[in-house]
Structures are given as C-alpha cells and as structure tokens.
C-alpha positions in Angstrom: -15.7 21.1 23.3 -14.1 21.6 19.9 -16.0 22.2 16.8 -15.0 18.9 15.2 -17.4 17.0 17.4 -20.4 19.1 16.5 -22.9 17.5 14.1 -23.1 20.7 12.1 -19.5 20.8 11.1 -20.2 19.5 7.7 -23.9 20.0 7.2 -23.7 23.8 7.9 -21.3 24.5 5.1 -22.9 26.9 2.6 -21.2 25.5 -0.4 -23.1 22.3 -0.8 -21.4 19.1 -1.9 -22.0 17.3 -5.2 -23.2 20.6 -6.7 -26.5 20.8 -4.7 -28.0 24.3 -4.5 -27.9 26.0 -1.1 -31.2 27.8 -1.7 -34.1 26.6 0.4 -37.1 24.9 -1.2 -40.1 27.0 -2.2 -43.3 26.3 -0.4 -46.8 26.8 -1.8 -50.0 25.5 -0.1 -48.1 23.1 2.0 -46.2 21.5 -0.9 -42.5 21.7 -1.5 -41.3 22.8 -4.9 -37.6 22.0 -5.1 -35.4 24.2 -7.3 -34.7 22.8 -10.7 -31.0 22.1 -9.8 -31.9 20.2 -6.7 -34.7 18.3 -8.5 -32.3 17.2 -11.2 -29.8 15.9 -8.7 -32.5 14.0 -6.8 -33.6 12.4 -10.0 -30.1 11.4 -10.8 -29.7 10.0 -7.3 -32.9 7.9 -7.8 -31.7 6.5 -11.1 -28.3 5.7 -9.6 -30.0 4.0 -6.7 -32.2 1.8 -9.0 -29.3 0.8 -11.1 -27.5 -0.9 -8.3 -26.5 -4.6 -8.5 -29.4 -5.9 -6.3 -32.2 -4.5 -8.6 -30.4 -5.3 -11.9 -29.8 -9.0 -10.9 -33.4 -9.4 -9.7 -35.1 -7.8 -12.7 -32.9 -9.7 -15.1 -33.8 -12.9 -13.3 -37.5 -12.0 -13.6 -37.1 -12.1 -17.4 -36.5 -15.9 -17.2 -40.1 -16.9 -17.7 -41.0 -14.5 -20.6 -37.8 -15.5 -22.4 -38.4 -19.3 -21.9 -42.1 -18.9 -22.8 -41.6 -16.8 -26.0 -38.7 -19.0 -27.2 -40.9 -22.1 -26.9 -38.7 -23.8 -24.3 -41.7 -24.2 -22.0 -45.3 -24.8 -22.8 -48.2 -22.4 -22.0 -49.5 -23.3 -18.5 -53.1 -23.5 -17.6 -54.7 -20.3 -16.1 -51.7 -18.3 -17.4 -53.8 -15.1 -18.1 -55.5 -15.3 -14.7 -52.2 -15.6 -12.9 -50.8 -12.6 -14.9 -53.9 -10.5 -14.1 -53.7 -11.3 -10.4 -50.0 -10.5 -10.4 -50.6 -7.1 -12.1 -53.3 -6.3 -9.6 -51.0 -7.1 -6.7 -48.3 -4.9 -8.2 -50.7 -2.0 -8.5 -51.7 -2.4 -4.9 -48.1 -2.4 -3.7 -47.4 0.8 -5.6 -50.5 2.5 -4.2 -49.9 1.3 -0.6 -46.2 2.2 -0.3 -44.4 5.4 -1.1 -40.9 4.3 -0.4 -39.0 3.4 -3.5 -37.1 0.5 -1.9 -40.3 -0.9 -0.3 -42.2 -0.7 -3.6 -39.5 -2.3 -5.7 -38.8 -5.2 -3.2 -42.5 -5.9 -2.9 -42.9 -6.0 -6.7 -39.9 -8.3 -7.1 -41.3 -10.7 -4.4 -44.7 -10.7 -6.1 -43.3 -11.4 -9.5 -41.0 -14.1 -8.2 -44.0 -15.9 -6.6 -46.0 -15.6 -9.9 -43.0 -17.0 -11.8 -42.8 -20.0 -9.5 -46.5 -20.8 -10.0 -46.3 -20.3 -13.8 -43.2 -22.6 -14.1 -44.9 -25.3 -12.0 -48.0 -25.3 -14.1 -46.0 -25.2 -17.3 -44.1 -28.3 -16.3 -47.4 -29.9 -15.3 -48.8 -29.2 -18.8 -45.7 -30.6 -20.5 -45.7 -33.7 -18.3 -49.4 -34.4 -18.9 -49.0 -33.9 -22.6 -46.2 -36.4 -22.9 -48.0 -38.9 -20.7 -51.2 -38.6 -22.7 -49.3 -39.1 -26.0 -47.6 -42.1 -24.6 -50.9 -43.6 -23.5 -52.5 -42.9 -26.9 -49.6 -44.6 -28.6 -50.0 -47.7 -26.4 -53.8 -47.7 -27.0 -53.3 -47.5 -30.7 -50.9 -50.4 -30.8 -53.1 -52.6 -28.6 -56.3 -51.8 -30.5 -54.9 -52.0 -34.0 -55.3 -55.8 -34.1 -58.9 -55.6 -32.9 -60.0 -52.6 -35.0 -62.9 -53.1 -37.3 -65.4 -50.9 -39.2 -68.3 -52.3 -37.2 -66.9 -51.2 -33.9 -65.9 -47.7 -35.1 -67.6 -44.9 -33.1 -69.5 -42.1 -34.9 -67.9 -38.7 -35.5 -68.3 -36.1 -32.7 -67.9 -32.4 -33.0 -66.5 -32.0 -29.4 -63.4 -34.1 -30.0 -61.2 -31.5 -28.4 -63.2 -31.6 -25.2 -63.1 -35.3 -25.2 -59.3 -35.2 -25.6 -59.0 -32.9 -22.6 -61.2 -35.2 -20.5 -59.1 -38.1 -21.6 -55.9 -36.3 -20.5 -57.4 -35.6 -17.1 -58.7 -39.1 -16.6 -55.4 -40.6 -17.8 -53.3 -38.5 -15.4 -55.6 -39.4 -12.5 -54.3 -42.9 -12.7 -50.8 -41.6 -11.5 -52.2 -40.6 -8.1 -51.2 -37.6 -6.0 -47.4 -38.2 -6.1 -47.5 -38.9 -9.8 -49.2 -35.6 -10.5 -47.0 -33.7 -8.1 -43.5 -35.1 -9.0 -43.2 -33.9 -12.6 -41.3 -31.3 -14.7 -42.9 -28.4 -12.9 -41.3 -29.3 -9.6 -38.0 -29.6 -11.3 -38.4 -26.1 -12.8 -39.4 -24.7 -9.4 -36.4 -26.2 -7.6 -33.9 -24.9 -10.2 -35.5 -21.4 -10.0 -35.4 -21.4 -6.2 -31.8 -22.5 -6.3 -30.8 -19.6 -8.5 -32.9 -17.3 -6.3 -30.9 -18.4 -3.3 -27.6 -17.8 -5.1 -28.7 -14.2 -5.9 -29.9 -13.7 -2.3 -26.6 -14.8 -0.9 -24.8 -12.5 -3.3 -27.1 -9.5 -2.6 -29.6 -10.0 0.2 -31.1 -6.5 0.2 -30.7 -3.2 -1.7 -28.1 -0.7 -0.5 -29.8 2.6 0.8 -28.9 6.0 -0.6 -25.9 7.6 0.9 -25.6 11.1 2.2 -22.6 13.1 3.5 -25.0 15.1 5.7 -26.1 12.3 8.0 -23.8 11.7 10.9 -23.5 8.1 12.3 -23.4 8.4 16.1 -22.3 6.1 18.9 -23.4 6.6 22.5 -20.5 9.0 23.2 -20.7 11.2 20.1 -24.5 11.3 20.4 -24.4 12.7 23.9 -21.6 15.1 22.9 -23.7 16.4 20.0 -26.6 17.1 22.3 -24.4 18.9 24.8 -22.8 20.9 22.1 -26.3 21.9 20.7 -27.4 23.0 24.2 -24.3 25.2 24.7 -24.0 26.6 21.2 -25.5 30.0 20.5 -25.5 29.5 16.7 -28.8 28.9 15.0 -27.3 26.3 12.8 -26.5 24.1 15.8 -30.0 24.5 17.3 -31.9 21.6 15.8 -30.9 17.9 15.5 -33.0 15.2 13.8 -31.9 11.7 14.8 -33.1 8.3 13.5 -32.9 5.4 16.0 -32.6 2.2 13.9 -31.5 -1.4 14.0 -29.7 -3.3 11.3 -32.1 -6.3 11.3 -35.3 -4.3 10.7 -36.6 -4.0 7.1 -38.5 -0.7 7.8 -35.2 0.8 9.0 -33.6 -0.3 5.7 -36.4 1.4 3.7 -36.2 4.6 5.8 -32.5 5.0 5.2 -32.9 6.3 1.7 -35.7 8.7 2.7 -33.7 10.0 5.6 -30.7 10.6 3.2 -32.9 12.5 0.8 -34.2 14.7 3.6 -30.7 15.6 4.7 -29.9 16.7 1.1 -32.9 19.0 0.9 -32.8 20.5 4.4 -29.0 21.0 4.7 -29.4 23.7 7.4 -30.8 21.1 9.9 -28.4 18.6 11.5 -29.2 14.9 10.7 -27.9 11.9 12.5 -28.6 8.2 13.2 -27.7 5.8 15.9 -27.9 2.0 16.0 -29.9 1.2 19.2 -29.5 -2.5 18.5 -25.8 -2.0 19.3 -26.1 0.9 21.8 -28.8 -0.5 24.1 -28.3 2.2 26.7 -29.5 4.8 24.3 -32.7 2.8 23.6 -33.3 2.4 27.3 -32.7 6.1 28.0 -35.3 7.2 25.4 -37.7 4.3 26.2 -37.5 2.8 22.7 -38.4 -0.9 22.6 -36.1 -2.8 20.3 -38.0 -6.1 20.2 -39.1 -7.8 17.0 -42.7 -6.8 17.6 -42.0 -3.2 18.6 -43.9 -0.4 16.9 -41.1 2.0 17.7 -38.5 0.8 15.2 -37.5 2.9 13.6 -38.0 6.1 15.6 -37.2 9.7 14.7 -36.7 12.3 17.4 -36.3 16.0 16.9 -34.0 17.8 19.4 -33.9 21.5 20.1 -30.9 22.8 22.1 -30.3 19.2 23.2 -33.9 18.6 24.4 -36.5 16.4 22.8 -39.3 18.3 21.1 -41.3 15.5 19.3 -40.9 12.0 17.9 -42.3 9.6 15.4 -44.0 7.1 16.0 -45.9 8.9 18.8 -48.4 7.9 21.4 -52.1 8.8 20.9 -52.0 11.8 23.3 -48.5 13.0 22.3 -49.0 14.3 18.8 -46.1 16.8 18.1 -45.2 16.7 21.8 -42.1 15.3 23.7 -42.3 11.8 25.1 -43.5 11.7 28.7 -41.6 9.1 30.7 -44.1 9.3 33.5 -46.7 7.6 31.4 -46.6 3.8 31.8 -44.8 2.0 29.1 -47.1 0.3 26.6 -46.1 -0.4 23.0 -49.8 -0.7 22.0 -50.3 3.0 22.7 -48.2 4.1 19.8 -49.9 5.1 16.6 -48.8 3.3 13.4 -46.9 5.8 11.3 -46.0 5.9 7.7 -42.5 7.3 7.7 -42.6 8.7 4.2 -40.8 11.8 3.0 -43.8 14.1 3.1 -45.1 12.8 6.5 -41.7 13.3 8.2 -41.4 16.8 6.6 -44.8 17.9 7.7 -44.8 16.3 11.2 -41.5 18.0 12.2 -42.2 21.3 10.3 -38.8 21.0 8.6 -39.7 23.9 6.2 -40.3 26.3 9.1 -37.1 25.1 10.9 -35.1 25.7 7.8 -36.4 29.2 7.5 -35.3 29.9 11.1 -31.8 28.5 10.4 -31.4 30.3 7.0 -30.1 33.6 8.4 -27.2 31.9 10.1 -26.4 30.0 7.0 -26.3 33.2 5.0 -24.1 35.0 7.5 -21.8 32.0 7.6 -21.7 32.0 3.8 -20.6 35.6 3.7 -18.0 35.0 6.4 -16.6 32.0 4.6 -16.4 33.9 1.4 -14.6 36.7 3.1 -12.2 34.2 4.6 -11.6 32.7 1.3 -11.0 36.0 -0.3 -8.5 37.0 2.5 -6.7 33.7 2.0 -6.5 34.2 -1.7 -5.2 37.7 -1.2 -2.6 36.5 1.3 -1.6 33.8 -1.2 -1.2 36.3 -4.0 0.9 38.6 -1.8 3.1 35.7 -0.8 3.5 34.8 -4.4 4.4 38.3 -5.4 6.9 38.5 -2.6 8.5 35.3 -3.7 8.7 36.5 -7.2 10.4 39.8 -6.1 12.9 37.9 -4.0 13.7 35.6 -6.8 14.3 38.4 -9.2 16.5 40.2 -6.7 18.6 37.1 -6.2 19.0 36.8 -10.0 20.2 40.4 -10.3 22.7 40.0 -7.5 24.1 36.9 -9.2 24.5 38.8 -12.5 26.2 41.7 -10.8 28.7 39.4 -9.2 
C-alpha cells in the first residue's frame, strides 16, 4: 500500500504546522508542562475558538436584560436578587463539574437564558400590577370624592407602604389566574424566545476546534490504516488513537475540541476519527452501541500495530485492557468516564507513547533536512548551469 493512505503521512512531519514546536512536552510528577511556544499557540487557539459567531451572538443576547433594566425600560422584578444569586450558584457548579470549554460555556449560556426568561416574566408582572393598581386607585378616588368627609377619614398609619402592597395583591387577585398570567411578562418572554429561536436556527451549536493532525476515516480508509500500521516497521506508524463518534451526540461535539488539542500536543501519535452513525459496520465490528441511551458514545480506542490495546469508556473488569468480545454485551457494565484532556492523556499513557515514537521522529527530521539540503544544492547547481549556458550563448552571439 502506498504511503499516501497511511494516517501518519501528515502527523509525522517534524516541521509542525502553524508554527507549533516539535519538542515533546516536559513531564514532572505526572503533570504536563507544555513548552512556552506550544502554550502560547494553545491559548491563541482557545481565544479564537471562544470568539466564534455562536458564542458572540449568545453572549450579546444575554446582555438584553441588564441593558433594559439599567436603562429603565423594564421595572425591577420581585425576587431579583434571589434569582441572580441562584443563577450565579448554578454557573459556579457548571464550571466545577465540567472541564470541557464548550460544555462549560453552553451550560452557562443555557442557565443565564433561563434566568433571563424568569426575570423578564416577573418584570412584566410588576409593571402590569403597578398599572392595574394605579388604575384602580384612580377609579376609587373618583368614586369616593363625592362621599368624602372629615368624619369618615381614617387615622394616619405608619405602615402605609405595607398596606399599599397588600392592596396591590388583593386588587390583582380579582383578575383570576388568567388575568395574572396573561400580562406584559408573557409578552416579554415570547419575544425573547422568538429571538432565541432565530439565533438557534442561525447557529445551533459551537463549531469545534480544527486540527490538521486528525484524519477523518471512512470504513475503507480506517481498515487500510490499521493494515498499514500492522505491516509498517516504522515507530511513527505504530500507534493509532481513534475516536468513534456520531453527529447527533452532544458529548461527541464537546470531545471534538479536546481531541484536536491532543493531536496538536502529541504529534508523534496518529489521531483519527470515524462516524459510526454513518458507518454502522464499524460500530458492529467493535461492539459499540450507537443508541441514544448508549454509554459508549463517544468511544476512544488505542491501536498498536493495528490491534486494539485499550478503550474508553471501558467495562469494570477491563481497565486499560482490550475489549473482550466473549463477554456478554451489556451497556450497563461500562463505567461512566469523563473524557477530559487529562483523563485521556493519563489513561492511554500518551506521554510514554510519545517518548517511544520520539527517536523515529528525530531520525526522520534529520533525513528530511538532508533531503531538503540536497534538493537545495541540486537547485543551485541547476541555476549555475543555466547561468553559464546563458552567458555562453550571449558570447557566441557577440562573436557572430
């Protein structure tokens, strides 16, 4: 098989793309300390990822309530501080629970949108009740002005504000359930939901980070890559880490950015992904259930010389072991796994694998440099020969 079909044709190149350093990460006490150059590029990739259209539109849209509230377009709703405190508490929980950037941001956006809907509804309710109460007071004043006398005047009370609040509540109770529900708050919520729907139709989900070092397989190229890895004697073709995903699964969407970052850091290891929702035969071959309730989506499998070594998620008795097809199929036996950057790195021992592949990358780097130097020398010799031939032709023309 030709080299163009190998998964390592681009990932094994020593001169990294986009200016990424080819030096491996430094490891101390089980933690990865990325070189400064690589760390700077990863931060730039993160900023570029956050500044995509999906996040910009949603965060601008979340500013609707603060702008309307501070500009006085809507009134202060009841229990505003309590709703804001609960929303802040929920945001902190989302940050502590999730480690994936996309999952954190989408959870925060959803939480804040729900809080905005509640605040808008209560704000409209406050405005409606205030207008209704003022109207009732105006009617009462007009009706009682003819019957007003000093003898019937009530004594002064210090809790007039509380009495007014009670009067507001008692007056709005006369409207019944529908009267208290169908007010400005419902109008605000419907408008907000309509705009949310437009934003969702334009951008339904964030785009994952892209990587030139992750190969998208189909069922043919995937099997060819495994066969090439089994036949190749090069260390750089030894390992292949494959993500089995579906396009409809949110966890697969969140994992895409993490998988792309891993491929940037561990460039000596071959990375690939295959859509098992489209290629059902691959899912059946590796016993990956692709149902909605499946605990195996997404799955990551490490291959060595074309043979499975380990996978995530794994069954309880198969920690860092290949999947045993003789064991009865039961999706409940799979342990729930957090497919974060560090968990994937530690489970598959990517640092150790990269140290094994490093010598072949160094040798290939030297060989490529020598080839480049030879090509440059040949080009220079050709240029010199062309210049000599040109000068000789000019001299012959002058002699004639």
